[in-house]
C-alpha positions in Angstrom: 18.3 14.6 52.1 17.3 18.3 51.6 20.7 19.0 50.3 20.4 16.2 47.8 17.0 17.5 46.6 18.4 21.0 46.2 21.4 19.7 44.3 19.2 17.6 42.0 16.9 20.6 41.4 20.0 22.8 40.6 21.3 20.2 38.1 17.9 19.9 36.5 17.6 23.7 36.1 21.1 23.9 34.7 20.2 21.2 32.2 17.0 22.9 31.2 18.9 26.2 30.7 21.4 24.4 28.6 18.6 22.8 26.6 16.9 26.1 26.0 20.2 27.7 25.1 21.0 24.9 22.7 17.5 25.1 21.1 17.9 28.9 20.7 21.3 28.5 19.2 20.1 25.8 16.8 17.3 28.1 15.7 19.7 30.9 14.8 19.4 31.7 11.0 22.6 31.7 9.0 21.8 35.2 7.9 19.1 37.8 8.6 16.9 38.8 5.6 16.1 42.5 5.4 14.0 44.5 2.9 10.4 45.1 1.8 8.9 42.0 0.1 6.0 39.6 0.2 5.9 37.6 3.4 5.7 34.3 1.6 8.8 35.2 -0.4 10.7 36.2 2.7 9.9 32.9 4.4 10.9 30.9 1.3 14.3 32.8 1.2 14.8 32.3 5.0 14.1 28.6 4.7 16.7 28.1 1.9 19.3 30.1 3.8 18.7 27.8 6.8 19.8 27.7 10.4 23.1 27.0 12.1 24.3 26.1 15.6 27.9 27.3 14.9 28.8 30.6 16.6 30.5 33.4 14.6 33.9 34.3 15.9 35.1 36.9 13.4 33.8 39.5 10.9 35.4 37.5 8.1 33.3 34.5 9.0 30.2 36.7 9.1 30.9 38.1 5.6 31.4 34.6 4.2 28.1 33.5 5.5 26.4 36.7 4.2 27.8 36.1 0.7 26.6 32.4 0.8 23.2 33.5 2.0 23.0 36.1 -0.8 23.6 33.4 -3.4 20.8 31.3 -1.9 18.5 34.3 -2.0 19.2 34.9 -5.6 18.4 31.3 -6.5 15.0 31.7 -4.7 14.2 35.0 -6.4 14.9 33.7 -9.9 12.9 30.5 -9.2 9.9 32.7 -8.2 10.2 35.0 -11.3 12.1 38.0 -9.8 14.9 38.9 -12.2 15.3 42.6 -11.5 16.5 42.0 -7.9 19.1 43.8 -5.9 20.8 41.6 -3.3 23.5 42.9 -1.0 25.4 40.9 1.6 26.5 42.7 4.7 27.3 42.3 8.4 26.0 44.2 11.4 28.1 46.4 13.6 27.3 44.3 16.7 29.8 42.1 18.5 29.6 39.3 17.5 28.5 40.5 14.0 25.4 39.2 12.4 25.3 38.2 8.7 22.8 40.3 6.7 21.2 40.0 3.3 19.5 43.2 2.1 17.0 42.4 -0.7 15.0 44.5 -3.1 13.1 41.9 -5.2 11.8 44.3 -7.8 8.9 43.5 -10.1 7.8 39.9 -10.7 8.4 39.0 -14.3 5.5 37.4 -16.3 5.5 34.7 -19.0 5.1 36.0 -22.5 4.5 34.0 -25.7 6.1 30.6 -24.9 6.9 28.8 -28.2 8.1 25.4 -29.5 10.7 25.1 -32.4 11.1 21.7 -34.0 14.7 20.8 -35.0 14.7 18.3 -37.8 11.5 17.0 -39.2 8.3 18.2 -37.6 6.0 15.5 -36.2 2.3 15.0 -37.2 -0.1 17.9 -36.7 -1.8 16.0 -33.9 1.5 15.5 -32.1 2.4 19.2 -32.4 -1.0 20.1 -30.9 -0.4 17.7 -28.0 3.0 19.3 -27.4 1.4 22.8 -27.3 -1.2 21.6 -24.9 1.4 20.0 -22.7 3.2 23.3 -22.3 0.5 24.5 -19.9 2.1 27.9 -19.6 -0.2 30.9 -19.9 1.0 34.4 -20.8 0.7 36.6 -17.8 1.5 33.9 -15.2 4.6 34.4 -13.0 7.8 33.4 -14.8 9.0 30.9 -12.3 12.1 29.0 -13.4 10.8 25.7 -12.1 7.6 26.0 -14.3 9.7 26.9 -17.4 11.9 23.8 -16.9 8.9 21.5 -16.0 7.1 22.5 -19.2 10.0 21.0 -21.3 9.6 17.7 -19.5 5.8 17.7 -20.2 6.4 18.3 -23.9 8.8 15.4 -24.2 6.5 13.1 -22.2 3.5 14.0 -24.4 5.4 13.4 -27.6 6.8 10.0 -26.4 3.4 8.9 -25.4 2.3 9.3 -29.0 5.0 7.0 -30.3 8.1 9.3 -30.7 10.3 7.4 -28.4 13.5 9.2 -29.4 12.2 12.7 -28.7 14.8 14.9 -27.0 15.1 18.5 -25.8 17.9 20.6 -27.2 19.2 23.7 -25.3 16.2 26.0 -24.8 16.3 29.8 -25.2 14.8 31.9 -22.4 14.8 35.7 -22.9 14.4 37.7 -19.7 13.3 41.2 -21.0 13.8 43.9 -18.3 12.1 46.4 -20.5 8.6 44.9 -20.1 9.4 42.5 -17.2 8.7 39.4 -19.2 10.1 35.9 -19.6 9.9 34.4 -23.1 10.9 30.7 -23.3 11.4 29.0 -26.6 11.8 25.2 -26.5 13.8 23.4 -29.2 12.6 19.9 -29.6 13.9 17.1 -31.8 11.0 14.7 -32.3 12.7 12.0 -34.3 10.8 9.4 -36.2 7.6 7.6 -35.2 8.7 4.3 -33.5 6.7 1.2 -34.0 7.1 -1.8 -31.7 8.3 -5.3 -32.6 8.2 -8.3 -30.4 10.0 -9.1 -27.1 13.6 -10.3 -26.8 14.1 -12.1 -23.5 17.4 -12.4 -21.6 17.3 -15.0 -18.8 19.2 -18.0 -17.4 16.7 -20.3 -19.0 14.2 -20.9 -16.1 11.5 -18.8 -17.8 10.3 -19.7 -21.3 10.7 -16.6 -23.6 7.4 -17.6 -25.4 5.5 -17.1 -22.2 7.0 -13.7 -21.6 6.1 -12.6 -25.1 2.5 -13.5 -24.6 2.4 -10.9 -21.7 3.2 -8.0 -24.0 0.1 -5.6 -24.1 0.8 -4.6 -27.7 0.9 -6.3 -31.1 3.9 -5.8 -33.5 3.5 -2.8 -35.6 1.7 -0.7 -33.0 3.2 2.8 -32.2 5.4 2.9 -29.1 3.7 3.8 -25.9 5.8 4.0 -22.7 2.8 3.0 -20.6 2.5 -0.3 -22.4 6.3 -1.1 -22.0 6.0 -0.2 -18.3 2.9 -2.5 -18.0 4.9 -5.5 -19.2 7.5 -4.8 -16.5 4.7 -4.6 -13.9 3.1 -7.8 -15.0 6.5 -9.6 -14.6 7.2 -8.1 -11.2 3.7 -9.0 -10.0 4.5 -12.7 -10.2 6.9 -12.2 -7.2 9.4 -14.8 -8.6 12.1 -12.5 -9.9 14.8 -10.6 -8.0 14.7 -7.9 -10.7 13.0 -7.2 -14.0 14.3 -4.7 -16.6 12.1 -3.8 -19.7 13.4 -1.2 -22.2 13.1 -0.2 -25.8 16.0 -1.3 -27.9 18.3 1.3 -29.4 17.5 2.9 -32.8 20.3 0.8 -34.5 18.3 -2.3 -33.6 15.4 -1.3 -35.9 14.3 -4.2 -38.2 14.1 -3.9 -42.0 10.3 -3.5 -41.5 10.9 -0.4 -39.4 10.1 -2.1 -36.0 12.0 -1.8 -32.7 12.1 -4.7 -30.3 11.6 -4.5 -26.6 14.4 -6.0 -24.4 13.5 -7.9 -21.3 16.1 -9.0 -18.7 15.1 -11.3 -15.9 17.1 -12.0 -12.8 15.6 -15.1 -11.4 15.3 -15.6 -7.6 16.7 -18.7 -5.9 15.1 -21.8 -7.3 14.0 -23.1 -3.9 13.2 -21.7 -0.4 12.5 -23.3 2.9 10.5 -21.5 5.6 9.7 -22.4 9.2 7.6 -20.7 11.8 6.1 -21.3 15.2 3.2 -19.7 17.1 1.6 -19.8 20.4 -1.7 -18.3 21.6 -3.5 -18.8 24.9 -6.7 -18.9 22.7 -5.7 -21.2 19.9 -2.7 -23.1 21.4 0.7 -23.8 19.9 1.8 -24.6 16.4 4.7 -25.2 14.1 4.8 -24.8 10.3 7.2 -25.5 7.5 7.0 -24.7 3.8 9.1 -25.8 0.9 8.7 -23.7 -2.3 10.0 -24.3 -5.8 9.9 -21.4 -8.3 9.6 -21.8 -12.0 8.9 -25.5 -12.1 6.9 -25.1 -15.2 9.1 -22.3 -16.5 6.4 -19.7 -16.5 6.9 -17.8 -13.2 4.9 -20.4 -11.3 5.1 -21.4 -7.6 4.9 -24.9 -6.3 4.8 -25.2 -2.5 4.5 -28.0 0.0 3.2 -27.1 3.5 3.2 -29.0 6.7 1.6 -27.7 9.8 1.2 -29.2 13.3 -1.0 -27.2 15.8 -3.6 -27.6 18.5 -6.3 -26.1 16.2 -5.5 -26.9 12.5 -2.9 -29.5 11.4 -2.5 -30.2 7.7 -0.3 -31.3 4.8 -0.9 -29.4 1.6 0.5 -29.1 -1.9 -0.3 -25.9 -3.9 0.5 -24.7 -7.4 0.0 -21.1 -8.5 0.1 -20.1 -12.2 0.2 -16.3 -12.6 -1.1 -14.8 -15.8 -2.9 -18.0 -16.6 -4.5 -18.0 -20.1 -4.5 -14.2 -20.0 -2.7 -11.4 -18.1 -3.9 -10.4 -14.6 -5.4 -13.8 -14.1 -4.0 -16.4 -11.6 -4.9 -20.1 -11.3 -4.4 -21.7 -7.9 -4.9 -25.4 -7.3 -4.3 -27.2 -4.0 -4.7 -30.7 -2.4 -4.7 -31.0 1.4 -5.2 -33.5 4.2 -6.3 -31.9 7.4 -7.2 -32.5 11.1 -9.1 -29.7 12.8 -9.8 -29.7 16.5 -12.0 -26.9 18.0 -14.4 -26.5 20.9 -17.3 -26.8 18.6 -16.3 -29.8 16.4 -13.5 -32.0 15.2 -13.0 -32.6 11.5 -10.6 -34.9 9.6 -10.5 -35.1 5.8 -8.9 -34.5 2.4 -9.8 -31.8 -0.1 -9.1 -30.4 -3.6 -9.4 -26.8 -4.5 -9.1 -24.8 -7.7 -9.6 -21.0 -8.0 -9.1 -18.5 -10.8 -8.6 -14.9 -9.7 -8.9 -12.0 -12.1 -7.4 -8.7 -11.0 -8.9 -5.4 -11.9 -6.7 -2.3 -11.3 -4.2 -2.7 -8.5 -6.2 -4.1 -5.6 -9.6 -5.3 -6.9 -10.3 -9.0 -7.6 -12.9 -11.4 -8.8 -12.4 -15.1 -7.9 -14.3 -18.1 -9.2 -13.5 -21.6 -8.1 -14.7 -24.8 -6.5 -13.8 -27.3 -3.8 -14.4 -31.0 -3.2 -13.9 -32.3 0.4 -14.3 -35.7 1.9 -14.4 -35.5 5.7 -15.5 -37.0 8.9 -17.0 -34.5 11.4 -17.5 -35.2 15.1 -19.9 -32.9 16.9 -22.4 -32.8 19.7 -25.9 -33.7 18.9 -28.0 -30.6 19.7 -30.7 -32.4 21.8 -29.0 -35.3 23.5 -25.4 -33.8 23.6 -24.1 -37.2 22.5 -21.2 -37.3 20.0 -22.3 -37.6 16.5 -19.9 -38.7 13.7 -20.8 -37.7 10.1 -19.1 -38.8 6.9 -19.7 -36.1 4.3 -18.7 -35.3 0.8 -18.9 -31.5 0.3 -19.0 -30.0 -3.2 -18.9 -26.2 -3.3 -18.5 -23.5 -5.9 -17.1 -20.1 -5.0 -17.7 -16.5 -6.2 -15.7 -13.8 -4.4 -15.3 -10.2 -5.3 -13.2 -7.5 -3.6 -13.4 -3.8 -4.5 -10.5 -2.0 -2.7 -10.4 1.8 -2.9 -8.2 2.3 0.2 -4.8 3.8 0.0 -2.8 0.9 1.6 -3.4 -2.8 1.9 -1.7 -3.2 5.4 -2.2 0.3 6.9 -5.1 2.1 5.3 -5.8 5.7 6.2 -8.5 6.7 3.8 -10.9 5.1 1.4 -13.0 2.0 1.6 -13.3 -1.7 0.8 -16.2 -3.9 -0.1 -16.1 -7.7 -0.4 -18.8 -10.2 -1.1 -18.6 -14.0 -1.2 -21.1 -16.7 -2.3 -20.6 -20.4 -1.9 -23.3 -22.7 -3.4 -22.8 -26.0 -1.6 -24.0 -29.6 -1.9 -23.6 -32.0 1.0 -23.6 -35.6 0.0 -24.0 -38.2 2.8 -26.8 -40.1 4.5 -29.0 -37.1 3.5 -28.2 -34.7 0.7 -28.5 -31.0 1.4 -28.0 -28.1 -1.0 -27.5 -24.7 0.7 -26.0 -21.3 -0.1 -23.5 -19.6 2.2 -23.3 -15.8 1.8 -21.0 -13.2 3.3 -20.5 -9.5 2.7 -18.1 -7.1 4.4 -17.5 -3.4 4.1 -14.8 -1.2 5.7 -14.2 2.5 5.7 -11.3 4.8 6.7 -11.6 8.5 7.4 -8.6 10.7 8.2 -9.1 13.5 10.7 -7.1 16.7 10.8 -4.8 18.4 8.3 -1.9 16.0 8.9 -4.3 12.9 9.1 -2.6 11.7 12.3 -5.9 10.3 13.5 -7.9 7.8 11.5 -11.5 6.7 12.2 -11.9 3.1 10.9 -15.1 1.1 10.7 -16.1 -2.4 9.7 -19.4 -4.3 9.2 -19.7 -8.0 8.3 -22.8 -10.0 7.6 -23.3 -13.7 6.9 -26.2 -15.9 6.1 -26.8 -19.6 5.3 -29.9 -20.1 3.1 -31.7 -23.5 3.2 -30.8 -25.6 6.1 -31.2 -25.9 9.8 -28.7 -26.3 12.6 -29.0 -30.1 12.7 -28.7 -30.4 8.9 -25.7 -28.1 8.4 -22.6 -29.7 9.9 -20.9 -27.8 12.7 -17.8 -27.3 10.6 -19.8 -25.3 8.0 -21.7 -22.9 10.4 -20.8 -19.4 11.4 -18.8 -18.6 14.5 -17.5 -15.4 16.0 -14.9 -14.3 18.6 -11.1 -13.9 18.3 -8.6 -11.5 16.8 -10.2 -11.1 13.4 -13.7 -11.1 14.7 -14.8 -9.8 18.2 -11.7 -9.0 20.2 -12.0 -9.7 23.9 -13.7 -13.1 23.4 -11.9 -16.4 22.7 -12.2 -18.1 19.4 -15.8 -19.4 18.7 -16.9 -17.9 22.1 -19.6 -15.6 20.7 -23.0 -17.1 19.9 -25.3 -19.7 21.1 -24.1 -22.7 23.2 -25.3 -26.2 23.9 -26.2 -27.1 27.5 -22.7 -28.4 28.1 -21.3 -25.0 27.0 -20.1 -26.3 23.6 -20.3 -23.6 20.9 -23.3 -24.3 18.7 -22.5 -22.1 15.8 -25.3 -20.5 13.7 -26.9 -19.8 10.4 -26.4 -16.0 10.5 -23.6 -13.7 11.5 -23.2 -10.0 12.4 -19.9 -8.3 13.3 -19.1 -4.6 13.6 -16.0 -2.8 14.7 -15.1 0.9 15.3 -11.4 1.9 15.8 -9.7 5.2 16.4 -6.1 5.1 15.4 -3.7 8.0 16.4 -0.1 8.5 15.5 1.9 9.6 18.5 5.2 9.8 16.6 6.4 8.7 13.2 6.8 5.2 14.6 4.5 4.8 17.5 0.7 5.0 17.6 -2.3 4.1 19.8 -5.7 2.6 18.9 -9.0 2.5 20.9 -11.6 0.1 19.6 -15.0 -1.5 20.2 -16.1 -4.7 18.6 -19.6 -6.2 18.5 -20.8 -9.5 17.2 -23.7 -12.0 17.3 -24.4 -15.4 15.8 -28.1 -16.5 15.1 -29.4 -20.1 15.2 -32.1 -19.2 12.7 -31.9 -17.3 9.5 -32.4 -13.9 11.0 -29.6 -11.9 12.7 -29.9 -12.2 16.4 -29.1 -8.9 18.1 -30.5 -10.1 21.4 -27.3 -12.0 22.1 -25.0 -9.2 21.0 -21.4 -9.5 22.5 -19.4 -6.4 23.0 -15.6 -6.2 23.4 -13.4 -3.1 23.9 -9.8 -2.4 24.3 -6.7 -0.5 23.5 -3.8 -1.2 21.1 -0.2 -0.1 20.5 1.1 0.2 16.9 4.8 0.3 15.9 5.3 1.3 12.3 7.8 -0.9 10.4 7.7 1.3 7.3 5.7 -1.1 5.2 3.1 -2.0 7.9 2.6 -1.7 11.7 3.1 -4.3 14.3 -0.2 -4.5 16.2 -0.5 -5.4 19.9 -4.2 -5.3 21.1 -5.5 -5.9 24.6 -9.3 -6.4 24.7 -11.8 -7.4 27.3 -15.5 -8.3 27.2 -17.7 -5.4 28.1 -20.1 -7.8 29.9 -18.9 -11.3 30.8 -21.6 -13.9 30.2 -20.0 -17.4 30.3 -16.8 -17.3 32.3 -14.8 -15.7 29.6 -11.2 -14.8 30.5 -10.8 -11.2 31.8 -8.9 -10.1 28.7 -7.3 -11.3 25.5 -4.0 -10.2 23.9 -3.5 -10.2 20.1 -0.2 -9.7 18.2 0.1 -9.5 14.4 1.4 -7.4 11.5 -1.0 -5.0 9.8 -4.1 -3.3 11.1 -7.0 -5.4 12.3 -9.0 -4.5 9.2 
């Protein structure tokens, strides 16, 4: 056994030595940089020259590498404004020889009097002024090649943004004057004529009405060309999610109409007309379920979506038909209507019914929304009577309005690392039954994300959610309309509906107020893998006030695997203090961060 241990140690040591040797060889630069220069410049040159793990066998190979490294060094020097350089490739006398690059950078050249020359007709004075401002080159600044080239792109972009769609750069003249160590760029720009937009010409297989696409254009015929408006039309079409690809481009100059207008060409590649999706799920908390969805795209020939959903599960079974009309009546506005029959079974109540819903969502910016809508439901709810614990069946018609606003200033919808979100929801509701009851259901939630460290590999995330039902008591408000807490999107570590007051038979009672808070520390171990530590808290109050006396705390740890667009999340949580025979822990699996 001792011999085996010694042999294993020897093999391990040999592997370590080999690993160290390989690392050292991999870190060997292709050539060594010599000469007096700024340390930042030396590092930039050395980075471009790069490293190699190939051993040099001959002096011929060493000289070849030195010459290649010298060319790389010259490229860096010129890009940084050093034009009076002396670069000499050489090799050392050692065996094996080392490639060398001896550099004398000389003085750094400075910009002097950058100018614009117009070839052909000059544009309007305001356009000329915008082009000069776009130069953004100040005399005396280092004459970096990249800045000289970038300025030309800024000029073209500024001119095109003012309607000169055909603006183009002709060969520029850059004088490098060694007498005064200066760089004098002169840009030759052909502005072309001012372009005014016509309407939209649509190319499609016929499933989208061209008239509907034309209404999405953010310009009126006769307005000057603006690349941002043409790009906005493309984005509006892509946002519908019903096209495989969308191409929007200005027509060529030879397509100009007699009125002097240029059309915009739109090409749509429609996705498949129909899709069928199926899924299955299982949770120790919420049970098993299967779901199927049939979706038809472009039924009304205006990028609409018609879907039929069937779900069978232990918690929520339903059949639903939904229609979504993007850019309804105006751009950035979506109408959704749905009709559903449902059967919901929970520990707190059972509910069977049918409902109609209609929502109009208006988008502001990329990720902020305002939703207004309403619902009508006819349902039968079975729940425990709070005093006698006998089963109580209630036939109710519920009419509710909806106002929902979301302000999202985070950097990513599925994996936020900085910024914040704020949402508020109000549902004025009227219950029609044996007794009529008007009440108002309010919810507000805020989340924040704070990156820590230079590379932001650690993120501190927080969430607070508050809810309140105004006007109504526990017996008056049906169990299906009350607040509950516990579960993956609420207080992890506790089962669904497990947080809050209970009846004497341990049935969740629900409440008229809600408080939830979460703190999570997320840390990236590698580019793919990460860990999270979290603490969740929540309480449900039977009266209007938030009840902190019955606060539930859950804590746990999670693993994250980054898919590129979002992380897979696996969380294991346990109640900090068990109060009602809760399970020892809960496991949650989903895509995207918990909040």
